[in-house]
VEXKE-930138 format. One record per residue (C-alpha): residue in one letter; x, y, z. Coordinates in pm, whole numbers, plus 50000, padded with zeros to 5 digits. Layout:
! residues N
aXYZ;...
//
This chain:
! residues 335
m437413962761944;s439933945561717;n443563940861811;v446063960961610;h449443945261543;y452563967361517;s453643954561176;d450123956761033;y449603992061164;l452824003860998;h452383981860687;l455893969160737;d455493941160485;t455043967760218;l457563992460358;l460433968260420;n460003950560089;a460073981959877;q463843982159819;y464563968159475;l468203970659368;e468733976658998;s472183961659035;d470693928959163;r468103928258884;l470943930358633;g473133905058817;m475833930058921;h475253935259293;a476343969259431;h476273968759811;d475724006159865;e472674008059640;m470593996259937;l471784026060143;f471044049659854;i467474036659820;v466694036660193;i467934072360240;h465884085559950;q462794066660063;a463284081860408;y463524116260244;e460214110760066;l458544099860390;w459764131560561;f458594152360261;r455204135860310;q455144147360673;l456354182360585;l453554186260330;y451064173660588;e452214199960840;v452484228560590;d449044221360446;s447584222060798;v449214255960863;i447904269060531;s444384257760622;i444554277360951;f446024308460790;g443384306160519;r440454309760758;p438374341560719;a439434353061066;l442424342561273;n442584354161634;d446144365361696;n445774358262066;s444424322862036;p445384285862039;e445264285961658;l448344308061636;q450114286061891;t449284256161670;i450844273561370;v454034280761564;h454184245061695;r453794229461351;l456244253061183;s458744244561457;r458194207661383;c458894214161015;a462184231361102;t463174201861322;i462364176761046;l464504196760804;k467404194261048;v467034156461029;l467154158360649;v470414177660671;h471944151660903;q470894123160674;i473554135860434;d476134125160693;i474954089360637;m474964093360261;e478554105760275;t479694072260417;m479314060860054;t482514068259863;p482594080259500;m483714045559389;d480834029659582;f478404052259398;q479964045559058;d479174008459106;f475504015659035;r475204052258926;d474804045458555;l471934021558632;l469854050658768;r469594070858447;p467424090258388;a466024088158744;s467014118158956;g466074136359274;f465014163859034;q461934142058976;s460834143959339;v457264156359305;q456844160359679;f459834183559715;k458564205659432;l455124205759592;l456664215759924;e458524244959765;a455354256359587;r453174253359899;l455694273460099;g455734300759837;l458464295859576;r457004311259262;y457714297758914;e459204330758797;n461744329259081;r462914294059006;f466264286358852;g466194263858546;q462564270458453;g462834252558120;y464034221058295;y461734224358596;l458824202158484;s460394185158183;q461444153858373;l458034147558529;r455094126658413;p452144147558287;e449974140058591;e452864149958822;a453374182858641;d449644189758672;r449804184659050;i452614209859082;k450894235358858;a447754231959071;a449814237859385;e451364269059234;e447924282959152;s446554278059505;p447344302659789;s450794295759928;l451934299860286;l453894331060186;q450834346860024;l448674339360327;l451384352960554;n451354385260356;a447564388260396;w447834380960771;l450494407560820;e448574433160612;r445574431560845;m447724438961150;p448154476861119;f448594482061498;f447944519461454;d445164540361313;p446424558160996;p447384591761155;a449214574761444;a450884550661201;d452214579560991;t453574596361303;f455234564361427;w456914555161098;t458084590761031;d459694590861376;y461144556261324;r462634565960986;r464294596261147;r465764574961424;y466904548761174;a468624575260958;a470434588661265;s471714553561348;l473414547761011;a477174548360981;e478724569460706;g479004539860469;e475384529560530;k473614561060413;g472314542760107;n470284520560340;l467794548960378;n466774544560013;g466264507860087;f464114516860386;d461854538460172;e461654512159899;v460644484260140;f458204503260358;s456614528060120;g457954521659772;n456914504059454;e456144467959546;g456914453859201;n457604416459215;r457994415059592;s456234387659786;l455504409760087;s453744443160049;s454974474760219;a452124471960471;a453104435960551;c456754446060590;r455824473760832;s453824449361042;a456604423361037;l459234448861141;f456964461761419;i456574425961547;m460354421461545;l460954454361725;y458364450161999;r458294412462033;g458694415462412;y455024425062443;p452804394862520;l450504398562220;l453464399361980;q455324369062111;l453444343461901;p453514364961583;f457254368661631;q457624330861666;v455744326461338;l458314348461161;h461214332161347;q460144296861253;l459714306460887;l463274319860885;e464434287761051;i462714267160782;d464354288060510;e467764284460676;q467434246860710;l466334243360347;s469354263960240;t471624243160462;w470224211460308;r470774225159956;y474344235060043;r475144201260197;h473574183659900;m475614204759658;s478834197659848;m478074160459861;v477404159559486;h480694177459420;r482564152759641;t480894123059475;i480754130959101;g482854162659068;s481824183058762;r479924155158586;i476264159958492;g473504145758713;t471744113158631;g468674133258530;g470674154658287;s471104186058500;t474454203658533;g474934187258872;k476824209159117;d476374240758906;y472604236658900;l472484230559276;a474674261259341;s472324283559140;a469234269059309;l470844275359647;e471224312059562;r467804316959400;h465454295559607;h465304314659934;l461634314860027;f461504340860304;r464414363460211;e462204394460239;i461544386760605;a465244381060668;a466084413960495;l464044433360751;t466834429061004;s468694456060807;f466194480860952;v466174470161317;l467194496061577;q468734491161919;r466144488562195;k467284521062351;r466614539462023;l463064526461973;p460154550761984;e458024547662296;l454584533762228;p451454552762331;p449864539962657;e446794527862470;m448984507462237;e450864492462533;r447554483162689;r446444465562372;l449744446862347;g449454434662703;f451814455762916;a449474477863112;p447404473363430;g443964459063373;n444674447363018;t442244420562905;g443914412362576;a443124422762221;
//
């Protein structure tokens, strides 16, 4: 068995000698360019790990059958939680970037053109693998224009393969919980209880309820059947069999929140650093980032389901057989 050395295992000679300052190459040293390079290299390494985790989750969700009371679902929750934690680190890295003042950045900013974070292939791949569809992107005409042809092909291929959001929809659709007659009875009762809970100014929410749970699905990412399953999981998450499915939804919302937080912090940092000037890649800078922040929510349809959550005391009681299947009845052996 050969001995493995720390620096060889991590390829530190390559990693620690991959910081080439444009300002030094041109004989006009800018001290903070090193910080700028290291932070963005660190971002790309974390994007690499995020893609690794997301692809593993997609591979599990993509199996012909996924036992909802199995270690596989626990693995999905664990890896999604890791992704959310990594994204928190990405947010905090902006704190380090903000130690660089606008004047520090101006010392080397013009040397970067036309390089831009907009050319990060890995980040675009991550968005596509999670489920951001091309038609929902802001700045579609600019989206692939800054990439090399082989990079654009990789992203197009990712967009054509099943995304995590699409696989989530299929997973939720096959979790009906009720046979059709019982399902109709439950959701009719639930709609009645929901309508009774609305304040005077919320009566329009009932139209939204009907649209989400039984209406025209249009361009939605989650079908009405998937939305019913997701809401049921949220409502009755205290039952043992629903705890892991609820954590799946919770971690996806956490990932979306952290991505939005990162976009907001990035936008604010750009505004502090270059004001209203255009980005080095030719984008509109802060204005582009503000629009992407608004448009690029990946799991907004899951988050919107909280509009239809009732208080626990108002929830319909579940039939004994359903309680047994969900794990809260004597002699239950699981589903």
